[in-house]
C-alpha positions as CSV (number, residue, x, y, z in Angstrom):
1,M,120.7,86.9,60.8
2,S,122.8,89.5,62.7
3,R,125.7,87.0,62.9
4,R,125.4,86.3,59.2
5,A,125.4,90.0,58.4
6,N,128.1,90.8,61.0
7,T,126.0,93.5,62.6
8,S,124.3,94.0,66.0
9,S,120.8,92.8,66.4
10,E,119.7,96.3,67.4
11,F,121.1,97.7,64.1
12,L,119.4,95.0,62.1
13,Q,116.0,95.5,63.8
14,E,116.2,99.3,63.4
15,L,116.9,99.1,59.7
16,R,114.4,96.4,59.1
17,Y,111.8,98.7,60.6
18,V,112.9,101.6,58.5
19,T,112.9,99.4,55.4
20,S,109.4,98.2,56.0
21,Q,108.1,101.7,56.7
22,N,109.5,102.8,53.3
23,G,107.7,100.1,51.3
24,A,110.6,97.7,50.8
25,E,110.7,94.1,51.8
26,T,112.7,93.2,55.0
27,R,114.1,90.2,53.1
28,D,115.6,92.6,50.5
29,F,117.4,94.5,53.2
30,D,118.6,91.3,54.8
31,D,120.0,90.1,51.4
32,A,121.7,93.5,50.8
33,I,123.4,93.7,54.2
34,S,124.5,90.0,53.9
35,R,125.9,90.9,50.4
36,L,127.8,93.9,51.9
37,N,129.3,91.6,54.6
38,R,130.5,89.1,51.9
39,R,132.0,91.8,49.8
40,L,133.7,93.4,52.8
41,G,135.2,90.0,53.6
42,L,136.5,89.7,50.0
43,F,138.0,93.1,50.2
44,L,139.7,92.4,53.5
45,Q,141.2,89.2,52.0
46,D,143.1,90.8,49.2
47,G,142.1,94.5,48.8
48,A,140.0,93.7,45.8
49,G,136.6,92.2,45.0
50,P,133.3,93.7,43.8
51,A,133.2,96.4,46.4
52,A,136.8,97.7,46.2
53,N,136.0,100.4,43.7
54,A,133.0,101.6,45.7
55,F,135.0,101.7,49.0
56,E,137.7,103.7,47.2
57,R,135.3,106.2,45.7
58,L,133.6,106.7,49.0
59,G,136.9,107.2,50.8
60,L,136.5,104.2,53.0
61,T,139.5,102.0,51.9
62,A,142.0,103.4,54.5
63,R,139.4,103.3,57.3
64,I,138.6,99.7,56.5
65,T,142.2,98.4,56.1
66,S,143.2,100.2,59.3
67,G,140.5,98.5,61.3
68,E,138.6,101.6,62.1
69,L,135.6,100.2,60.3
70,R,135.4,96.7,61.7
71,N,132.1,95.2,60.5
72,S,129.2,95.6,58.0
73,E,127.4,97.9,60.4
74,D,130.4,100.3,60.6
75,V,130.9,100.2,56.8
76,F,127.2,100.7,56.1
77,N,127.0,103.8,58.4
78,A,130.2,105.2,57.0
79,A,129.0,104.7,53.4
80,L,125.8,106.5,54.2
81,S,127.7,109.4,55.7
82,A,130.0,109.5,52.7
83,M,127.1,109.5,50.2
84,Q,125.5,112.5,51.9
85,G,128.3,114.5,50.5
86,I,127.5,113.5,46.9
87,E,125.6,116.2,45.1
88,S,123.8,114.0,42.6
89,Q,121.8,110.9,43.6
């Protein structure tokens, strides 16, 4: 699963644990991180795709295209950090 999601196995295990402790299904998290990886791939192909607008609004576009954020794990963590600065949930 970590290969499919383009993350480290440690990252995946930690977030699966957190997910299960908060009442969500592990499978839902696995699906979500896999979807993030697919959308990241589409974005890297042509700068577009379903996640392009979200990456732009979170200020991640330049970091992704420069290679600073290299995989789903990096993008996930950067997105979480960016969302902490948003006042309204």
